[in-house]
N, C-alpha and C positions, 0 to 999 in steps of 0.2 A: 410234698403235696398232702394236705390234710384230708381226712376222710369226709369232713363236712362239705368240702368243695365237691367231692365226687357225688355224694348223696344229693347235692343240690342240682345235679345235671337233669334228672327226670322232671323236677319241678319247673325248671326253666324251660324245658321242652314243652311242657304242658301249657305254658303261658303263650306259646306260639311265637317264639322269637324268630326273627328273620335270619340271623346268624346263629348257627348251632352253638349250644353251650360249650362243647368241646373246642370249637374254633375260638370262641371268646377266651376260654381258659388259656389256650396256646398263645394267643395274641397278647394276653396279659403277661405271660411268662417271657415272651420274646420282645417286650417293649424296649428294653435296653439295647438288645441286639439290633432291632430295627432302627433305633435312633443312631446307634454308633455307625452302622453301615451307611445310612443315609447322609449323615454329616460328613463321614469320611469321603464318600464319593463326591459330594458337593464341594467339599474343601479342595479336593484334587482338581476338579473342573475349574473352580474359581482361581486357584493358584496358576494353572496352566494358561488360562486366558489373560490373566493379569501379567504374567511373565512375558507372553507373546506381545502384548501391547507395549510393554516396556522395551523389549529387545528388538522388535521389528516395527518400529514406529514409522519408518520411511519406506518408500517403494524399493530403494536400493538395498536396504537391509532385508526386506522380504524376498527379493530376487536372489540375494546371496544365500539365504537360508533354503530357498527352493532348489538351488543347484545341489545342495548336499542331500536333501531328502529324496531326490530322484535317482539315487545310486543304489546298487544292490546291497551295499553295506548298511545303508539306512533302512531299506525295505525289510531286512531281516528283523529289525527291532521295532519299527514303527508301523510300516504299511506300504501300500503301493504308491502313495504320493500322487493321488489324482489332483490335477490342477497346478502341479508344480512346473509345467511347461509353459505357463502363461508369462507374458512380459512382466507383469506385476501381480503376483499371486495375492489373493485376498487373505484377510486375517482368518476367515472361516476355513479356507482351504488349508492353511497352516495348522489350525487347530485340529481339523480332521486327520491330517497327515501324521501328526506327532502325538496327539493326546487321545484320540478316539479309541485306538486299540488298547491303551492301558485302562481307560475307563471300562471298556467291554470286559477286560480281564478281571477287574474288580467285581463287576456285576456277575460274571460267571462263578467266581469263587463264592460270592454271597449266596447264590441260588443253590449250589451244590451243598455247601456246608450247613446251611440252615435246615434244609430238608432232611439230611442224614441225621443231624442232631436231634430233631423232633420225632424221628421214626425209630431207627435202630438205637440211637443214643438213649432215648427214653425207655426203650424196651430192656436194655441192659442195666439202666439205672434204677428201674422199678416203677416209675409213674404209670407206664402203659399197662402193667399188670393190675395196678390198682384201678385204673379207669375201666378195664375190661370187666370188673365186678359190677359196674353200673350198666344199665341198658344202652350200651354204645354199639352201633352197628359195626360189622366187620369192615375194616379199611377206613374207619372214621379218623384214626390218628393220621393216616397218610393224607387224607383230604384236609384236615386241619393244618398239618405241616405245610401243605401246598398253599393254602390260603395265607398263612403267615409269610411265606417266601414271596408270594405275589404282592402282598401289601408292602413288604420291604422293598421289592423291586420297583413298585410304583412310586414310593417315596423317594428312593434314591434317584431314579430316572428323572422325576419331576424337578428335584433339587438341582441336578446337573444341568438340565435344560434352562432353569431359571438363572443359574450362575453364568452359563454361557450367554444368555440374553443380557444379563447385567453387564457383561464384558463388552457389549456392543456388537455382537454377532447377529446375523439375520434371524428374524423371528421364525420364519418357516423352517429354516435349517435347524434351529434349536428344537423345534417341535419334533422333527424327524430324529434328531439325536436322542431325545427322550423316549420316543416310541421304540427306536432300535435297541437302546439299552434295556428297556423293559422286556422286549422279546428275547434278547440274549439271556437275561436272568431266568425267564420262563423255560427256555431250552435247557439251561443248566439245572433248574429245579426238576424238570422231567427226567433228565439224566440221573440226578441224585436219587429220585424215586426208584428208578430201575436198578441202580447199584445197591440201594438199601434193601431191595427185595432179593437180589441175587447173592450178595456177599454173605459169608458165614458169620461175620461179626461187624460191630459198628466201626471198629478200628480199621479193618480191611476195606469197608465201604468208604470210609473217610479217605484212606490212602488212595483207593481207586479213583475217587472223585478228584482229588488233587492232581493225580497223574493224567486224568482225562483232560482237565483244563490245560495242563502243561502241554499235552499232545496237540490240543487245539492251537495253542500259541506257536508251537514248533512247526506244525503243518502250514499254518498261515505264513510263517516266515519263509518256508521253502517255496511256497507258491508265489509270494510277492517278490522275492528276490529273483525268481525266474522271469518275471514280467516287469522288472524295474526299468524305468526309463521310457516306458511306453506312453506315459502321460494319461490324460483322461480319455483318449480315444483308442488305446491299445487293448488287446485281448488279455484278460487276466488268466492266470493259471488255474487249472481245475482244482488244485489243492486248496486255494483260497476260498473256493466255493463250498468246500466240504466241512468248514468249521464255522461256528457262530461268530467268532471274532472276525474272521475274514468276510463274512456276509455283510455285517454292518458297515465295514469299510467299503465293500463293493457297491453300496448304495450311492456312493459319490456325493454325499451330502455337502452342501455349500458350493458345489462345482456344477454338476450335471445330474440332478437327482434321478435315480432309478428305483422303482418300487418292487422290481422282481426279487432282489435279495431279501427285502423285508417280508414279502409273501412267503418265501422259502423258510424264513425264520418262524413265521407264524404256523406254517404247516408242520415243521419239525417239532415245535412246542406242543401242538395238539396230539401228534402221534406219540411222542415220548411220555407226555402226561397220561394219556389213555393207557399206554402199555404199563406204566408204573402203577397206576391205580388197579388195573386188572391183576397184576402180579401180587400186589399187597393183599387183595381180596382172597387169594388162594393159598396163602402161606401161613404157617404156624407162628405164634408169638415167640419172638426171640430166635427164630431159626431162619437161615437163608435158604433159598432154593438150590444153591450150589454148595455142596459140602466142602468144608475146609480141608486143605491138604494136611496130612499128618495127624488127623483126629484119632485114628485107631492107635497110633503110636503113643499119643499123649495119654489115652486111657489105659494102655497096656503098661507103660513104664512109670508114669506119674512123675511129679516134680522131684528133683534131687537137689534141693538147695534153692535159696532165694535168687541167686544169679541166674541159674538155669531156668527157673520159672519166669523171671522177667524177660530173659532173652527169647523164650518160647512165646510168651504172650505178645511180644512186640515184633515177632518175626515177619508177619504179613505186612505190617506198616513199613518196616525197614526194607523189605523186598521191593515194595512199590517205589520207595524213594531211590533205591539203587537203580532200578529199571529207568526211572525218570532221569537220573543223573547220566546214565549211559546214553540215553536218547538225546539229551541236551548236548553232551560233548560231541557225539557223532554228527548230529545235525549241523552244528555251527562249525565243526572242524572241516567238513567237506566243502564249505564255502570259502575257505581260506585262499585258494588260488584266484578265484574270480573277484574276490574283495580286495586283494593286495593292491591293485591299481585304483579301483573306485574308492577305496577307503581314503587313500591319500588325497584324491580330488575332493572328497566330501569334507575332509578336515581343512584343506587348504582354502576352500571357498567360504568357510564359516568362521568368523573370529571367535565366536563363543566356543566352538569345538576346538579351536586352536588353544584356547585357554585351558581346556579340559585335558587334551592329549599332549600338549607341548609341541616342540619343534621337530622332534625326531619321529618320522612316520614310516612305518613298515608293517609287514605282516605280523611281526612280533607285537606291535602296538595293538593290532586287532585281537590277537590271542590273549594279550594281557587284559583287554577289556572283557573278553569272554570269561576269563578266569575270575574277574571281579564280579560279574553277574552270577557266575557259578557259585562263588562263595556266599553271595546273598541268598541264592536258592538253597544251599546247604544249611544256612542259618534257619530257614523256615523248617527244614527237617529237624534240626535240633530243638526248635521251639515246640514243634508238634510232639516229639518224643518226650520232652520234659513236661509238656502240658498234659500228657496222658496220666500223670500222677494224680491229677484232680479227678479224672474219671475213675481211676482205680479206687480212690478213697470213697467216692460216692457209691460205687457198686459193692463196697464192702471187702474188696480184695486186700486192701492194706490192713484192715483189722484182722483178717484171716491169717495173713503172713505174720503179723506181729504177735498173734496168739501162740505161734511156735517160738522156739528159742532163737529169735532173730531180733536184734536191737534196732532201734530207730536209726542209729548211726549207720549200721550195716545196710539197712534198707535204702537209706539215702545214697550211700556209696554205690549200691546196685543200680539205682536210677541214673546216677552220674555216669556209670560205666556204659549203660545202655545208650545214653545220649552220645557219649564219645565214640562208641563202636559204630552206631548208626551213621553219625556224621562222617567218620573216617571212611567207612565203606562207600558212602555216596561220593566223597571226594576222589577216592580211587576209581570209581566208575566214571566220573567226569574226565579224569586223566586218561583212562583207557579209551574213552570215546574220542577225545581230542587227538590223541596219538594215532588211533586207527583211521580217523577221518582226515586230519590235516597233513600228516607227514607223507603218506603215499601220494596224495594229490599234489602237494608242493613238489615232491621229487619228480613226478611225471612231467612237470612243467619246468624243470631245472631252475627252481627258485633259489636265489642266494641264501635263503634261510635254511636250506638243507645242505649247505656246504659241509657242515659238521652236524649231522643229525643228532648225535648224542648230546650236544650242547642245547639244541632246541628242545629235545625231550626232557633233559634235566631242568631247563628253565620252566617248562610246564609243571613238572613235579614240584619244584621249589615254589612256584607261584601259588599253587593250590595248597601246599603245606603251610605257606604263610597265612592263608585264610583261616586255618584251623583255630588259632586262639580267639579271633573275633567270633567264629561260630560257637565255640565253647562258652564264650562270654554271654551270648544270647541264651543258650540253654541254662547256664548257671543263674542268670537273672530271673528266669521263670521259676526255677527250683526255689530260689530265695523268696519270691513272691508267694509261692504255694505254702511255704512254711510260715510266713508272716501274715498274709491276708489270703487264705485259701479260696474264698468265694470270689475274689477279684483277681486271682492270679492270671487266668486266661485273658480277660479283657485288657488288663494292664500290660501283660507280657506281649500279646500280639499288637497292642497299640504302640509299644516301644519299638517292636520290630518294623511295623509299617512306617513309623517316623524315621528310623534309620534307613529304610528302603527309599523313602522319598528324598531324603537328604543326599544319599549316595547317587541316585539316578538323576535327579533334577537339579540338585544344588549346584554342581560345577557349571553346567550350561547356563543357569540362571544368575551366575556370578554372586552367589550367596556369600555372606560374610564368613570369615574363617572360623569364628566362634561357633557358628551354626554348623558348619561342616565338621567341626571337631566333636559334635555330639554323636556322630555315627562311628562305631568302632571300625568300620571298613575304610574310613578316611585314613587311618593310621596303619594300614596294611601296605607293604611295598608292592608295586606293580611289576610283576615278572611274567614272562621273560622280558628282558630289556631289549630295546630296538636293535642292538648290534648282535644279538644272539645268533649263532650259527654262521656269521659272516667272517670275513677276514679281518674285521676290525679288532678282534681280540685274539691274540696269539699267546701260546704258552699255557702252562698250567695256571699261572696267576690270573691271566685274562679269562680263562674258562671259569675259574672259581668266581670271579667278579660278575660274570654274566649269569651264573647260576644263583648266586647269593646276594647280588647287589653290592653296594658300597659298605655295608655294615651298619651305618646309622639308621636306615629305614627299619631295621629289625628291632629297634627299641619299642616301636608301637606294638608289634605282636607280643613282645615280652610283657609290656604293661597290661595288655588285654588278658594274657594268661594269668598274671598276678591278680587282677580284678576278679577273674573267674574263680580262682581258688578262694579269694576272700568272700565272695558271694556264697560259695558252697559252705564255708565255715559259718556264715550267718544263717544259712538254711539249717545247718546242724544244730546250732545253738537255739534257734527259735522252734524247730520241729520237736525237740525233746521236751519243751515246756508247754505245749499246747495239747488240747484234746482233739481227737479225730472228729471230723465233721460227719454229718449224716448218721 
C-alpha cells in the first residue's frame, strides 16, 4: 500500500464521503475476493439446482431420493430433510435438504476468513500500521473489514438466490435462501472479529475460525442425525439450533417456512458483531487479548535452525487442525452403529447413490466414505500450511531467514516438511477419533464388523494412509504456485482445491463423465476399508492383507499422486531459486 493512498484518507474524509475512505480502500483491495466468493457460491447453487432438475425430473425419482435423505446417514452430511416425508417432494425441498447446508458452509467460511485477513492479517503484514499513521479512528480497520465481508455476503447470497430462481424454484423460497445465507455469513464475520481480537496471531485466529466452522458442521450433523426421519413436523434436536448452519435449515424453506431461526441468526449476528467491535477498540495493534502459549519459552530459547523456527511458528495452526481432525473422526465414528442399517436403506433406494457406492453395502462402506471426506479435509490443512508461505514472505520472515546461512532449497524443504508433518498429524488424529468412536460402539452391538477388530482398525489406518499422497499433492501444488506466481498462489491453489472438492463430493452422484472425475486426485485413491473387512468373508493371512491393502491395482493412483507431488516440489525449487522475493 503506497503512502499516497494513506495521505489521501483525510482529504477524502473532508469531502464528506458517505462511505469512509478506509472502507473504500478495503473494498478496492478485496474486489477480487468478493468476486471469487460470489461467483463460487452462485456456481455451486446453479450446479446443484441443474443437477437436481436432471436427476429428479419425475415424481418417482424425487420420492426415491426423499427416502434416502430422511435417514440418519444422510442427515449427518446434508441436514434434517424437511419435506422428505411427502408423497412427491418438491424440487425446492430436495434443494434445501441436500444443497442448503453446503451453501451455508461456504458462506460461513467466507465470513470468517475475510474478516480475519483484513484485521490481524493486515496487522502482521504491515498495512494496518501504515494506516494508523493517518487520522484513522481506533477500530476503523475492524469496521472496514466487516463492511467488506457484509458486501461479499450480500453479493454471494443474492447470486445464490438468483441461480436458484433461474432453476425454477419458488421465488419466495429463493428470497429466504438469500436472506438466510446473508445472515449466516454475518454471524461468521462476527465470530471472526471476536477470534481476531482474542487470538495471539493471525495464523491462530485463522485456524480457530476454520475449526469453529467445522464444529458448527459437526454439531449440526449430530443434531440432525438424532432427529432424522421426523419429517417436517418432528422436533429438531437442540444441537441443530446451536449452529448457524443448522438454523438456516431449521427455517424449513420451500416446505413450511418458519421465521424464528432467521430471527435467531439476526440476533446472534448483532451480538457477535457488537462484541467483536468492542474488543477491537480496546486492544493494541498486532496483539491479541489472549497471550499465546509458549511465548516466554520462545523468547528465552530462541530459534535453533530453520526447521525448528518453521515448526514453532506453525504450531498453533497445526494444533487447531489436529483438534478438528480428532473431533471429525470421533463425531462420525460414534454414528457407525445407528447408520449401519439406515445407510444400506439410503443407498438401496437411490440409484445415483448405488452408482457411487457400488453393490456391497456395510458399515465399512460408511467408514470408507468418512475416510474419503477426512482426506479431503486434511487436504485443506495441507493447502493452508503451504499457503502460509505467502504470508511469511509478505511479513518479511522469509527474507530474515534467508539472510542467515539458509539456502532457498533448504527453506523450501522445511516448508514441505511442515506440510507433511501437519497433514500426517491430522490423519493420525482422524484415525484415533474413528477408532475411539466406531469400534467400541460397534462391539457393544455385536456388529459383524468387529468379528476381527484388528482387521477393521487396520483397514481404517490403511484407508487414511492411502489419502496421504493426494493430500501432499495438494500442498505441493500450492508450493509450486508460490514459486512461479506468488501473488496468485493462494487464489489459484484454493480454487484448485475447491474444484477437486466439488468433483469428489458432487461428481459421482451427478453421474459426471470420467474425464471430469479424473481431475480430482481423490478419485484415484482406493476406498478402504473394503466392505468385507472384519467379517468371515476373508480368512487367513492372505485374506487379511487383501482387506487391509486392497487388490494392489488401486494403489497405482496414490503412487502417481506421490510422484506428481515430488515433481511439483522440484518445480518449486527450480523456480524459487530464480526469482526475487516479493514485498
